Backbone bond lengths (Angstrom), bond angles and torsions (degrees), N, CA, C in turn:
res aa  C-N    CA-C-N  psi(-1)  N-CA   C-N-CA  omega(-1)  CA-C   N-CA-C  phi
1 G - - - 1.465 - - 1.519 109.16 -
2 F 1.374 115.83 -42.60 1.585 124.01 -174.63 1.532 105.71 -68.15
3 L 1.417 112.98 -41.64 1.408 118.16 -176.43 1.589 113.08 -68.75
4 T 1.426 116.07 -32.08 1.397 126.36 -179.70 1.630 103.93 -65.30
5 F 1.370 117.16 -43.72 1.345 129.48 -175.01 1.632 106.67 -59.69
6 L 1.338 115.73 -45.43 1.315 120.34 -172.27 1.588 110.79 -79.51
7 L 1.347 120.56 -26.97 1.441 122.61 -179.18 1.582 107.31 -92.29
8 L 1.271 126.90 -8.63 1.393 126.47 179.17 1.523 114.69 -55.72
9 P 1.381 117.07 -47.60 1.548 114.22 174.43 1.471 113.08 -56.94
10 V 1.330 115.64 -36.08 1.491 118.76 -172.80 1.533 107.40 -67.87
11 L 1.330 113.61 -50.67 1.380 119.88 176.22 1.473 116.53 -55.69
12 I 1.287 121.60 -37.93 1.501 126.87 178.67 1.454 103.65 -71.39
13 F 1.388 126.45 -38.15 1.511 126.89 -178.70 1.575 106.09 -68.29
14 V 1.353 118.53 -45.37 1.465 115.52 179.13 1.484 115.98 -65.51
15 S 1.213 117.29 -34.27 1.462 125.07 175.75 1.590 112.57 -64.75
16 Y 1.319 110.47 -43.83 1.506 115.46 170.31 1.492 115.47 -55.10
17 K 1.397 113.87 -53.45 1.447 121.25 178.53 1.526 115.54 -54.59
18 V 1.407 112.63 -44.46 1.493 114.52 179.39 1.596 111.31 -72.33
19 D 1.214 114.54 -28.47 1.580 113.83 -178.97 1.617 103.09 -77.29
20 R 1.175 125.00 -29.94 1.465 124.81 177.22 1.548 110.64 -75.22
21 G 1.275 121.49 -21.88 1.447 123.78 177.47 1.558 107.24 95.50
22 D 1.385 120.12 12.46 1.447 119.03 177.04 1.550 120.28 -70.21
23 A 1.386 105.90 -17.32 1.525 112.35 -176.44 1.553 107.66 -102.33
24 N 1.404 119.30 7.72 1.545 113.13 -177.24 1.536 114.78 -54.22
25 G 1.231 116.37 -39.09 1.542 125.37 -175.09 1.603 104.13 -52.13
26 I 1.370 114.07 -55.51 1.469 116.96 -176.02 1.563 109.69 -65.05
27 L 1.362 118.50 -45.00 1.342 123.37 -178.64 1.558 114.04 -59.44
28 L 1.372 114.80 -35.51 1.542 121.42 175.40 1.475 107.77 -65.49
29 K 1.325 121.74 -44.72 1.397 124.97 -177.54 1.518 113.49 -64.16
30 V 1.276 122.48 -36.97 1.464 126.67 178.21 1.457 110.58 -87.47
31 G 1.309 125.65 -4.61 1.412 128.01 176.76 1.416 118.98 81.34
32 I 1.352 119.31 17.83 1.454 119.65 -177.57 1.516 110.88 -82.67
33 I 1.507 115.29 -29.34 1.440 114.42 171.52 1.535 106.00 -125.86
34 T 1.232 124.24 158.77 1.486 135.01 172.94 1.372 117.11 -102.35
35 E 1.286 122.84 144.27 1.438 127.85 178.78 1.443 110.20 -75.91
36 D 1.225 127.92 128.28 1.421 130.42 179.23 1.542 107.91 -69.73
37 E 1.235 118.31 142.98 1.391 124.01 170.60 1.433 114.45 -59.11
38 E 1.315 117.81 137.20 1.490 126.66 -174.57 1.544 111.21 -62.42
39 E 1.219 122.60 126.53 1.396 120.27 -173.60 1.577 107.02 -111.02
40 T 1.232 121.35 136.69 1.470 126.77 -179.25 1.534 103.99 -96.95
41 T 1.388 114.62 135.99 1.402 122.32 178.56 1.527 109.31 -114.13
42 D 1.470 109.65 129.89 1.357 119.95 -176.93 1.640 108.30 -74.39
43 T 1.241 120.92 113.78 1.578 122.96 -171.82 1.583 106.79 -104.76
44 S 1.451 122.14 14.05 1.337 118.78 -173.46 1.449 111.35 -74.07
45 A 1.348 122.86 -16.21 1.432 125.79 -174.45 1.658 108.41 -88.72
46 G 1.479 114.52 -5.32 1.401 116.46 171.31 1.599 107.05 92.86
47 F 1.344 114.07 155.95 1.473 124.12 171.98 1.475 110.18 -95.24
48 L 1.288 117.28 146.73 1.461 122.40 170.52 1.602 105.62 -83.18
49 A 1.319 119.24 135.99 1.413 124.04 177.93 1.530 109.39 -157.21
50 F 1.351 112.50 157.00 1.488 119.85 175.83 1.533 101.82 -81.31
51 S 1.362 113.56 160.08 1.466 123.02 177.03 1.567 109.55 -64.89
52 S 1.373 113.40 -34.82 1.510 120.45 175.31 1.377 107.55 -145.94
53 E 1.302 119.65 162.37 1.472 122.12 -175.20 1.526 111.65 -92.64
54 S 1.422 115.76 -11.59 1.359 117.44 174.23 1.585 111.37 -140.10
55 L 1.174 116.59 156.80 1.546 121.30 178.19 1.444 112.86 -140.78
56 K 1.342 114.00 135.68 1.648 117.78 -179.06 1.523 102.34 -105.72
57 V 1.297 116.60 133.60 1.492 121.84 -177.81 1.628 105.12 -113.18
58 T 1.262 120.46 116.87 1.475 117.13 178.64 1.673 109.84 -68.09
59 G 1.225 110.01 127.54 1.477 118.08 178.64 1.497 116.13 -66.85
60 T 1.341 115.70 120.36 1.482 124.29 169.51 1.466 119.43 -127.85
61 A 1.284 116.91 168.07 1.496 116.72 -173.28 1.545 106.19 -89.38
62 T 1.285 121.29 2.03 1.482 125.69 -176.31 1.445 110.05 -104.17
63 E 1.263 121.12 169.46 1.572 127.60 179.69 1.517 102.22 -79.87
64 T 1.340 112.70 139.65 1.475 122.54 -177.74 1.543 104.68 -127.15
65 N 1.403 114.42 136.83 1.479 118.89 170.32 1.531 109.37 -113.87
66 L 1.194 113.37 117.83 1.567 121.41 178.48 1.448 110.41 -82.54
67 E 1.347 117.89 144.44 1.514 121.40 173.67 1.615 98.34 -121.55
68 I 1.318 111.56 110.02 1.484 116.04 175.59 1.488 109.08 -96.30
69 M 1.287 116.54 120.96 1.558 123.12 174.88 1.480 113.21 -75.80
70 V 1.240 113.84 139.15 1.596 123.69 177.35 1.474 103.25 -124.93
71 L 1.370 120.89 127.02 1.430 124.66 -176.01 1.449 111.04 -115.58
72 R 1.275 113.30 154.14 1.554 123.69 171.25 1.653 99.79 -96.72
73 R 1.316 114.26 112.43 1.416 118.48 -179.99 1.500 114.85 -111.88
74 G 1.258 113.68 141.16 1.427 122.41 -179.54 1.552 120.34 72.77
75 G 1.313 114.54 9.96 1.415 114.88 179.09 1.563 119.29 -74.69
76 K 1.349 119.52 164.54 1.420 119.24 -170.19 1.546 101.90 -112.58
77 A 1.375 117.56 144.97 1.355 123.45 -176.15 1.498 110.51 -60.83
78 G 1.259 123.07 140.61 1.537 125.92 -177.33 1.424 112.37 75.59
79 A 1.334 121.85 -1.75 1.424 122.50 172.28 1.442 120.85 -114.07
80 L 1.312 114.49 2.72 1.477 126.17 -177.52 1.591 115.56 -73.45
81 V 1.363 111.51 75.25 1.435 117.49 -176.82 1.557 115.25 -71.48
82 P 1.303 120.15 168.55 1.523 111.57 179.24 1.550 110.76 -64.93
83 L 1.308 113.31 145.06 1.535 121.66 168.95 1.402 117.38 -125.03
84 S 1.303 120.51 158.82 1.492 123.74 175.04 1.438 104.18 -153.96
85 C 1.406 107.87 160.22 1.508 119.44 174.27 1.531 110.40 -162.52
86 S 1.213 117.49 170.66 1.544 118.02 -174.92 1.557 98.44 -112.78
87 F 1.485 109.72 157.23 1.384 118.36 -172.10 1.433 103.19 -141.94
88 H 1.497 118.16 147.95 1.477 120.27 174.21 1.522 102.70 -156.58
89 T 1.397 115.40 162.97 1.466 118.69 171.38 1.326 111.67 -100.09
90 E 1.373 122.38 162.05 1.442 128.85 -179.89 1.559 104.96 -138.14
91 P 1.291 118.91 129.41 1.462 118.38 175.43 1.395 111.98 -76.16
92 M 1.314 114.01 154.01 1.591 128.07 167.84 1.462 108.38 -120.63
93 S 1.288 107.55 -105.46 1.621 109.10 179.75 1.503 106.26 -92.84
94 A 1.327 120.79 -10.05 1.537 118.99 165.64 1.440 114.90 -82.29
95 A 1.288 119.44 152.41 1.458 132.19 -169.49 1.626 100.01 -104.29
96 A 1.461 110.15 125.80 1.393 115.83 175.33 1.609 109.27 -75.82
97 G 1.361 109.98 136.71 1.477 116.29 -178.97 1.458 112.74 90.39
98 V 1.353 120.86 -12.84 1.373 125.84 -179.45 1.560 112.98 -118.82
99 D 1.418 112.82 -53.10 1.408 121.96 -177.99 1.540 106.87 -88.84
100 F 1.346 118.04 -36.59 1.533 121.62 173.88 1.511 107.06 -153.45
101 E 1.428 110.55 158.26 1.483 122.04 178.75 1.592 106.30 -78.40
102 E 1.379 116.23 130.40 1.505 115.71 171.36 1.533 110.32 -65.93
103 A 1.313 116.10 143.65 1.423 123.53 -177.00 1.569 103.58 -133.59
104 E 1.357 109.12 141.51 1.520 112.71 164.34 1.568 109.82 -160.67
105 G 1.216 113.12 161.52 1.573 115.49 -175.20 1.467 108.50 159.77
106 T 1.366 113.04 -163.85 1.493 121.29 -174.34 1.614 107.93 -116.61
107 L 1.311 108.99 129.58 1.585 113.13 172.50 1.524 107.31 -101.54
108 E 1.301 113.30 127.99 1.568 119.11 176.16 1.435 114.18 -121.16
109 M 1.206 117.87 140.75 1.466 127.28 175.36 1.531 109.52 -121.64
110 E 1.405 108.40 123.54 1.561 112.70 -179.87 1.556 110.75 -75.80
111 E 1.189 118.76 -177.26 1.438 121.86 179.85 1.317 110.96 -69.86
112 D 1.409 112.91 135.40 1.579 123.43 177.05 1.574 103.60 72.20
113 Q 1.334 128.65 6.87 1.421 123.71 173.19 1.531 110.91 -87.85
114 V 1.217 111.92 133.52 1.490 120.94 -170.66 1.487 118.55 -107.41
115 E 1.373 112.09 -10.02 1.523 114.71 178.36 1.490 110.87 -156.16
116 A 1.329 119.25 152.37 1.449 124.99 177.47 1.490 107.04 -147.75
117 R 1.499 115.57 169.18 1.365 117.51 -174.03 1.513 112.83 -134.97
118 I 1.277 117.15 145.10 1.451 126.48 176.40 1.480 114.65 -107.53
119 Q 1.264 119.42 131.02 1.575 119.27 175.85 1.445 111.01 -96.72
120 I 1.303 110.53 136.76 1.535 125.50 -179.00 1.452 106.40 -129.38
121 R 1.277 119.75 126.67 1.477 125.43 179.53 1.455 111.79 -103.41
122 I 1.376 120.04 126.42 1.364 125.35 -179.94 1.615 107.11 -107.82
123 P 1.230 120.77 109.55 1.455 122.81 -170.13 1.577 110.79 -68.41
124 E 1.318 116.69 160.30 1.445 114.08 173.34 1.336 118.03 -79.31
125 R 1.347 117.30 147.06 1.612 127.50 -178.42 1.460 103.07 -146.81
126 N 1.387 108.02 146.50 1.589 115.01 -175.04 1.559 105.23 -71.38
127 R 1.290 118.53 -36.40 1.485 116.81 173.32 1.470 111.71 -160.16
128 R 1.285 115.59 168.28 1.504 126.83 174.84 1.548 108.81 -132.14
129 L 1.312 112.90 119.45 1.497 114.82 -177.37 1.489 113.02 -78.19
130 T 1.378 117.85 -28.76 1.461 118.24 176.69 1.548 113.92 -136.91
131 D 1.240 115.90 158.81 1.453 123.09 179.04 1.650 105.78 -60.46
132 V 1.262 113.78 135.15 1.489 117.15 176.53 1.501 111.60 -127.50
133 E 1.272 120.44 151.64 1.416 128.21 -176.96 1.542 115.89 -129.29
134 F 1.396 116.32 150.39 1.344 126.36 172.55 1.394 113.37 -145.91
135 L 1.286 125.52 168.29 1.543 130.73 -177.57 1.395 113.13 -112.49
136 L 1.313 116.43 144.25 1.508 123.03 165.83 1.433 107.69 -111.34
137 V 1.273 124.81 121.69 1.383 126.57 -173.52 1.542 117.86 -116.03
138 L 1.261 125.02 130.79 1.481 127.64 178.84 1.522 104.77 -106.32
139 E 1.310 122.39 137.07 1.395 126.19 177.81 1.482 113.92 -162.39
140 D 1.219 118.31 171.06 1.602 125.74 -178.88 1.528 107.56 58.64
141 A 1.411 116.92 63.21 1.432 118.67 -174.06 1.630 105.12 -82.50
142 E 1.229 114.59 142.67 1.463 121.39 175.40 1.555 113.53 -131.91
143 G 1.427 110.24 142.81 1.536 109.19 178.01 1.489 113.66 99.90
144 G 1.384 116.41 -7.60 1.443 111.44 -174.80 1.685 106.84 -164.40
145 P 1.322 119.31 -171.01 1.498 122.52 -175.18 1.566 106.83 -70.31
146 G 1.361 121.34 -12.63 1.469 114.93 -179.46 1.584 116.52 105.67
147 F 1.202 115.22 -127.98 1.509 121.68 -176.70 1.457 112.24 -115.37
148 D 1.356 113.22 155.75 1.391 120.11 -177.56 1.563 110.26 -67.65
149 P 1.415 117.82 118.43 1.475 117.79 177.78 1.478 117.37 -61.58
150 N 1.343 123.21 -14.24 1.326 123.30 -177.68 1.550 113.48 -93.54
151 D 1.436 119.99 -2.87 1.321 125.99 -175.59 1.592 101.59 -96.86
152 D 1.491 108.78 160.33 1.374 119.48 173.49 1.804 108.44 -53.41
153 G 1.256 113.32 125.04 1.371 118.26 -179.33 1.467 114.25 110.70
154 G 1.402 115.22 -23.85 1.476 119.95 168.97 1.458 106.36 76.11
155 E 1.381 117.05 -158.81 1.502 126.93 -172.85 1.504 110.84 -67.34
156 D 1.301 112.87 -26.41 1.552 113.73 -172.41 1.516 117.52 -91.25
157 S 1.403 118.29 -16.09 1.344 123.61 -177.59 1.405 112.05 -156.75
158 A 1.318 118.81 171.27 1.482 123.98 167.83 1.553 109.21 -129.81
159 I 1.172 121.33 132.72 1.472 129.35 -172.10 1.511 109.98 -122.02
160 M 1.417 117.54 129.30 1.374 124.64 165.41 1.445 115.05 -114.58
161 T 1.229 122.68 128.33 1.475 127.33 179.37 1.597 105.45 -92.92
162 I 1.381 119.22 120.77 1.355 123.14 175.56 1.431 109.82 -110.74
163 M 1.242 117.98 127.08 1.506 126.55 178.75 1.513 110.75 -112.33
164 I 1.511 114.27 126.72 1.418 118.33 176.02 1.592 107.91 -105.45
165 E 1.411 112.59 118.51 1.286 118.88 -170.98 1.591 113.23 -69.08
166 K 1.304 121.39 149.93 1.380 123.48 171.87 1.553 117.41 -65.18
167 Y 1.262 117.30 152.44 1.521 120.99 -177.22 1.543 103.91 -162.74
168 G 1.410 108.60 167.82 1.528 110.45 -175.80 1.449 114.69 92.37
169 S 1.293 111.19 177.71 1.422 112.17 170.86 1.504 120.25 -67.09
170 E 1.379 119.78 142.63 1.459 122.55 -167.57 1.384 109.81 -77.85
171 G 1.379 124.24 -28.13 1.430 124.77 -177.95 1.535 110.62 75.80
172 T 1.357 117.30 -176.72 1.522 120.12 -173.35 1.482 107.60 -71.67
173 A 1.282 120.00 168.18 1.454 127.83 174.72 1.503 112.28 -65.10
174 L 1.401 113.72 -39.56 1.464 117.33 171.69 1.470 114.82 -58.52
175 L 1.278 117.12 -49.35 1.358 121.26 -179.42 1.522 117.03 -53.93
176 R 1.481 110.60 -50.04 1.395 117.99 175.90 1.562 112.86 -56.34
177 V 1.340 117.17 -48.24 1.384 117.47 174.42 1.606 115.75 -54.74
178 F 1.178 114.03 -39.82 1.458 120.49 -175.03 1.501 101.45 -72.17
179 D 1.326 124.67 -45.89 1.452 118.76 178.65 1.523 113.95 -63.45
180 R 1.317 112.00 -37.43 1.609 113.39 176.78 1.562 114.22 -64.00
181 H 1.216 120.04 -32.36 1.466 122.68 179.82 1.513 119.26 -97.74
182 V 1.339 113.18 -27.57 1.541 115.72 -177.05 1.507 102.93 -114.29
183 G 1.264 124.01 -51.46 1.478 128.06 -179.10 1.463 110.50 99.19
184 L 1.361 116.93 114.51 1.480 115.82 179.49 1.644 111.61 -72.76
185 A 1.560 110.17 -29.82 1.407 115.03 178.22 1.528 110.35 -66.17
186 H 1.415 112.27 -38.46 1.502 109.69 -179.15 1.497 116.82 -70.42
187 I 1.309 115.19 -22.85 1.446 118.57 173.98 1.431 110.22 -67.15
188 Q 1.396 113.53 -45.36 1.581 120.76 -179.33 1.533 106.98 -59.62
189 Q 1.290 113.69 -46.72 1.537 117.55 179.00 1.618 112.10 -64.58
190 G 1.192 113.53 -35.19 1.562 117.35 177.76 1.452 111.46 -68.54
191 M 1.341 119.18 -35.70 1.507 122.79 -179.55 1.435 110.25 -71.58
192 L 1.393 119.68 -38.61 1.443 125.45 177.91 1.509 109.79 -68.13
193 E 1.395 119.68 -37.53 1.421 119.14 -178.40 1.625 106.11 -76.30
194 W 1.286 118.30 -33.76 1.465 121.76 178.13 1.523 109.25 -58.12
195 R 1.419 117.79 -45.34 1.510 122.16 -174.76 1.502 102.14 -67.51
196 D 1.394 120.10 -45.70 1.453 116.95 179.52 1.509 115.80 -60.82
197 Q 1.346 113.73 -37.91 1.521 118.36 -177.63 1.458 109.26 -62.51
198 I 1.455 123.32 -42.02 1.370 126.30 177.46 1.514 108.79 -62.03
199 M 1.317 117.26 -44.89 1.419 119.66 -170.05 1.616 110.08 -73.02
200 N 1.286 117.58 -33.83 1.445 123.22 -178.01 1.524 108.33 -70.60
201 V 1.333 121.34 -28.77 1.500 121.49 175.21 1.456 111.74 -62.69
202 I 1.275 118.40 -31.37 1.482 121.85 -173.52 1.615 105.72 -67.60
203 Y 1.235 117.06 -40.78 1.441 118.59 -173.04 1.456 108.71 -79.17
204 C 1.403 113.25 148.59 1.558 120.77 173.51 1.465 107.85 -71.99
205 N 1.411 118.86 119.68 1.445 121.88 174.48 1.545 113.26 83.46
206 G 1.452 111.99 5.75 1.415 115.39 174.10 1.390 121.67 98.38
207 S 1.352 123.73 -16.34 1.460 124.23 -178.06 1.467 112.94 -157.92
208 P 1.348 122.45 156.54 1.500 122.13 178.88 1.559 111.12 -59.73
209 E 1.351 118.96 -33.43 1.420 119.64 179.77 1.728 110.40 -65.18
210 E 1.240 111.21 -53.73 1.467 120.10 176.44 1.500 110.72 -61.28
211 Q 1.355 117.60 -37.35 1.536 113.43 173.74 1.620 117.98 -60.31
212 A 1.264 108.23 -37.57 1.491 119.83 176.18 1.501 112.95 -53.57
213 E 1.314 117.10 -33.44 1.398 122.38 -178.31 1.630 116.36 -107.71
214 A 1.322 110.73 13.85 1.463 114.14 -177.02 1.347 111.30 -74.80
215 S 1.368 119.61 147.23 1.533 127.99 179.36 1.484 105.07 -92.53
216 R 1.429 110.61 171.67 1.440 114.37 -176.01 1.544 115.55 -65.81
217 S 1.461 112.88 -38.32 1.505 114.67 165.44 1.422 120.83 -56.80
218 D 1.399 114.77 -31.60 1.649 115.52 175.10 1.479 104.55 -70.18
219 W 1.292 127.28 -35.01 1.413 122.44 -176.76 1.514 109.50 -73.69
220 A 1.195 115.50 -40.76 1.625 122.12 178.33 1.466 106.96 -55.04
221 M 1.452 121.22 -50.40 1.377 121.31 -174.69 1.487 107.53 -71.46
222 H 1.356 113.79 -34.85 1.511 110.69 179.13 1.384 117.43 -64.08
223 L 1.335 120.00 -38.18 1.404 125.07 178.87 1.504 113.65 -70.27
224 I 1.306 113.44 -37.25 1.491 113.48 176.14 1.569 115.86 -65.49
225 A 1.417 110.40 -35.10 1.521 117.73 -177.17 1.475 113.90 -89.59
226 L 1.377 117.79 -10.06 1.513 120.71 -170.28 1.529 114.31 -63.28
227 P 1.405 118.84 -35.50 1.508 114.90 169.93 1.465 117.57 -62.31
228 W 1.284 115.81 -42.62 1.550 117.95 173.71 1.514 111.86 -61.42
229 K 1.347 116.23 -41.74 1.503 121.67 -174.85 1.532 102.81 -64.35
230 L 1.270 117.78 -50.03 1.562 116.20 -175.59 1.572 110.87 -61.94
231 I 1.348 118.12 -37.96 1.425 117.57 -177.93 1.521 103.72 -63.95
232 F 1.315 122.27 -57.30 1.470 122.96 -173.44 1.487 119.02 -72.34
233 S 1.317 113.21 -12.07 1.506 113.27 173.68 1.455 113.35 -72.75
234 T 1.442 116.42 -11.64 1.519 111.92 176.72 1.531 110.59 -85.45
235 L 1.370 121.09 8.84 1.406 121.97 172.44 1.609 109.31 -73.26
236 P 1.286 116.34 137.94 1.477 116.08 -175.72 1.597 109.64 -62.48
237 P 1.411 114.78 152.07 1.518 110.00 176.09 1.499 109.88 -76.55
238 V 1.398 112.46 176.41 1.430 120.07 -174.23 1.615 117.28 -70.87
239 N 1.344 113.13 -13.88 1.460 114.17 179.73 1.503 115.21 -79.36
240 L 1.286 116.12 -20.55 1.493 118.96 177.27 1.548 111.40 -73.87
241 C 1.338 116.66 128.65 1.532 126.10 173.05 1.495 109.40 54.41
242 G 1.325 114.87 41.96 1.543 119.50 175.32 1.423 111.13 67.84
243 G 1.293 126.42 17.24 1.445 120.95 -178.06 1.566 112.51 98.40
244 W 1.276 116.02 -17.68 1.539 118.18 -168.91 1.556 107.52 -69.85
245 A 1.418 113.93 -37.22 1.478 117.48 179.06 1.533 112.24 -57.95
246 C 1.272 118.47 -42.39 1.471 123.88 175.98 1.491 110.84 -70.65
247 F 1.315 117.21 -37.59 1.466 120.98 -174.73 1.635 105.49 -60.79
248 Y 1.411 109.87 -56.18 1.485 112.47 -170.53 1.573 109.60 -76.21
249 G 1.287 119.48 -20.17 1.527 123.42 172.48 1.514 108.13 -70.64
250 S 1.212 114.59 -35.46 1.622 118.78 -175.48 1.562 101.99 -73.40
251 L 1.375 120.97 -45.98 1.503 122.04 -177.18 1.537 106.22 -59.81
252 G 1.395 117.38 -41.37 1.418 115.34 -177.90 1.513 113.55 -70.01
253 G 1.242 119.68 -28.13 1.519 124.92 174.72 1.536 109.85 -73.15
254 I 1.193 116.52 -40.00 1.562 118.23 172.13 1.438 112.88 -62.19
255 A 1.411 117.22 -45.97 1.439 112.83 176.73 1.471 117.69 -61.74
256 I 1.367 117.45 -41.18 1.409 122.09 178.80 1.561 110.04 -59.83
257 L 1.410 111.53 -43.73 1.554 114.92 -174.98 1.626 102.92 -69.61
258 T 1.357 117.81 -37.51 1.460 115.88 -176.28 1.535 107.77 -62.86
259 A 1.234 118.12 -42.39 1.522 120.97 -176.79 1.618 105.92 -64.86
260 A 1.214 119.50 -40.99 1.448 123.45 -175.60 1.527 107.79 -69.66
261 V 1.318 123.25 -37.36 1.423 123.47 175.02 1.504 114.83 -70.63
262 S 1.294 110.36 -36.05 1.492 115.33 175.75 1.528 112.66 -67.22
263 D 1.338 119.71 -40.27 1.472 118.57 171.15 1.402 117.77 -65.95
264 L 1.318 118.85 -39.36 1.499 123.47 171.67 1.414 117.86 -60.24
265 A 1.433 112.66 -41.84 1.528 117.15 175.62 1.516 112.17 -61.80
266 E 1.409 111.34 -41.15 1.481 113.83 -179.69 1.432 113.13 -66.59
267 L 1.301 116.59 -36.66 1.590 117.51 179.16 1.512 107.44 -67.67
268 F 1.389 115.54 -41.82 1.463 120.11 -178.41 1.575 108.80 -60.50
269 G 1.213 120.96 -43.94 1.433 123.05 -175.73 1.577 107.22 -71.54
270 C 1.279 120.76 -38.80 1.414 124.76 174.99 1.464 115.07 -60.77
271 A 1.411 115.79 -44.88 1.409 121.70 175.43 1.567 114.82 -54.84
272 L 1.370 113.34 -40.85 1.402 121.28 -170.39 1.583 112.88 -101.42
273 D 1.432 110.32 5.40 1.536 115.30 178.38 1.506 111.84 63.16
274 I 1.393 117.53 38.47 1.464 117.80 -177.02 1.572 104.82 -106.59
275 P 1.178 124.07 140.29 1.444 125.09 173.70 1.536 114.03 -61.51
276 A 1.329 111.19 146.70 1.499 120.88 -175.92 1.530 106.22 -53.72
277 I 1.268 121.18 -46.48 1.544 125.48 -171.35 1.508 109.85 -68.12
278 V 1.339 119.67 -27.91 1.389 120.11 177.51 1.553 110.63 -78.12
279 T 1.287 112.31 -42.84 1.574 117.21 176.85 1.497 107.33 -56.59
280 A 1.300 117.08 -45.09 1.474 121.06 -174.62 1.580 112.17 -63.24
281 V 1.218 117.96 -49.43 1.457 122.50 179.48 1.481 122.44 -75.65
282 T 1.395 107.21 -4.88 1.556 115.86 -179.25 1.414 112.17 -120.99
283 F 1.199 119.35 -78.59 1.519 119.38 -174.68 1.626 114.63 -67.63
284 V 1.335 113.89 -47.40 1.449 115.81 172.63 1.391 116.35 -60.79
285 A 1.370 122.89 -43.11 1.448 128.11 -173.09 1.597 103.03 -70.77
286 L 1.317 115.36 -43.51 1.475 121.51 178.59 1.470 109.84 -61.79
287 G 1.293 126.43 -41.58 1.369 130.02 -174.59 1.501 112.21 -70.91
288 T 1.418 113.22 -40.65 1.525 116.59 175.32 1.464 114.33 -81.83
289 S 1.130 123.29 -22.43 1.475 127.70 -173.57 1.627 115.40 -83.50
290 M 1.320 108.11 -36.10 1.374 116.15 -175.42 1.529 113.75 -62.95
291 P 1.365 118.64 -48.58 1.485 118.27 172.25 1.476 111.99 -60.91
292 D 1.248 120.08 -33.04 1.523 118.31 -179.17 1.574 106.72 -73.31
293 L 1.324 117.90 -31.08 1.539 115.82 175.70 1.516 111.32 -61.03
294 F 1.356 117.22 -44.04 1.437 118.67 -169.34 1.712 105.94 -80.54
295 A 1.307 111.13 -24.48 1.568 113.80 170.66 1.429 110.41 -67.82
296 S 1.313 119.14 -43.70 1.432 118.72 -171.01 1.491 107.19 -77.10
297 L 1.441 117.45 -34.90 1.553 114.44 169.76 1.438 116.86 -55.62
298 S 1.394 116.05 -47.22 1.477 119.84 -178.74 1.617 106.60 -62.17
299 A 1.341 122.63 -49.34 1.342 123.84 -179.50 1.621 112.99 -60.27
300 A 1.326 116.97 -35.81 1.511 118.55 174.88 1.517 108.90 -59.34
301 K 1.284 117.41 -47.78 1.393 123.17 -174.30 1.652 114.02 -65.07
302 D 1.269 110.77 -37.68 1.435 117.34 -176.13 1.497 118.08 -89.71
303 D 1.376 113.57 -22.10 1.466 119.94 -175.19 1.534 110.52 -102.23
304 P 1.232 121.35 124.76 1.578 119.46 -177.96 1.484 109.57 -61.93
305 T 1.413 119.86 -37.95 1.508 117.50 -171.18 1.566 108.91 -97.38
306 A 1.319 119.54 -5.31 1.483 129.76 -176.70 1.526 109.38 49.97
307 D 1.406 121.51 32.21 1.321 122.66 172.11 1.511 112.90 -62.01
308 A 1.290 121.43 -38.44 1.395 124.87 176.73 1.594 114.29 -54.32
309 S 1.395 109.83 -37.85 1.465 116.30 179.32 1.474 111.68 -65.75
310 V 1.338 111.75 -46.86 1.600 115.86 -178.07 1.545 110.27 -63.82
311 V 1.262 119.31 -41.29 1.358 127.88 -175.86 1.733 107.50 -64.55
312 N 1.464 110.48 -42.57 1.378 117.58 -179.76 1.533 112.26 -69.30
313 V 1.312 118.41 -40.89 1.505 124.73 -176.93 1.580 105.49 -66.00
314 T 1.335 118.45 -55.60 1.430 123.28 -174.69 1.482 107.51 -62.97
315 G 1.402 123.17 -48.04 1.385 124.47 176.56 1.600 114.06 -58.27
316 S 1.319 117.57 -44.58 1.435 121.37 174.56 1.454 114.76 -59.80
317 N 1.045 119.55 -45.44 1.519 128.00 -179.16 1.562 109.72 -65.65
318 S 1.346 114.19 -42.51 1.461 116.51 179.98 1.605 108.07 -66.59
319 V 1.341 117.97 -39.97 1.401 122.08 -178.27 1.627 109.33 -62.48
320 N 1.325 106.69 -46.19 1.554 115.98 -178.28 1.491 114.71 -60.26
321 V 1.435 114.00 -37.82 1.465 117.12 179.55 1.543 115.95 -82.82
322 F 1.360 114.13 -36.02 1.475 114.59 -177.62 1.512 112.88 -89.37
323 L 1.300 119.97 -20.88 1.611 120.19 177.12 1.370 108.98 -100.30
């Protein structure tokens, strides 16, 4: 047992390296894996790429509509077949819904078409204390070789970094430091999501549209879970304070819930004259492990590597044993 404890970090490190592919050279030599045959890719239809990998947007107090150009690069005349790909935005220091409007969809190019445009909306704001950035990502190309491997994103995607420059009054030095490290826009976004989070809890299945189509079983489960949903909807969203507020709030909620379950289990065992150890390894263990079982089952079906299931099982058992 002690030797296993000492070797556990080594086993985790080796598994991590094998999963990343860093050990492929050694595995090839010993014959555990085989090298795939080299495939040639037809590039005559051209690569999809942005006109540039970065874009600076001058900050203004008015609404701005950006037109991002996507090009078909390196195609041959007469071989420009229809192409398509999906696109979406990803926040970095910029806050979605405050600094920029989230966008996603499908970009299509017809036969012999060499360029297309994506519309991105920048909402109006009175001022921006710091420069902020977000990403526009192209992926899931169909109909051609995909994306230029020399661009940001490689063969699997194309990435453009969009920076919105600061403008307006600079404010105090303390305010600028606070905005740089915490982000006033992220706080505003977090408050909006917090409001929506609480409102969505009230509706069956999360929205008025889904509630209109809810079945009797959906309503039954909604009413049973509603008190718990209302309690935990007060936890801050992940956008506030970089997710730490949600993390510590969740830990506090789990601690309170654990104490409540422990007291209820003790009262249950006392009422039925059952020893505490029997109550712990039967009713309490069953009640805490069954949700983890279904969560691990769902994660194993949806995740190709089942990493989430392994983490959930080990974390769940650790909590059950130590708490």
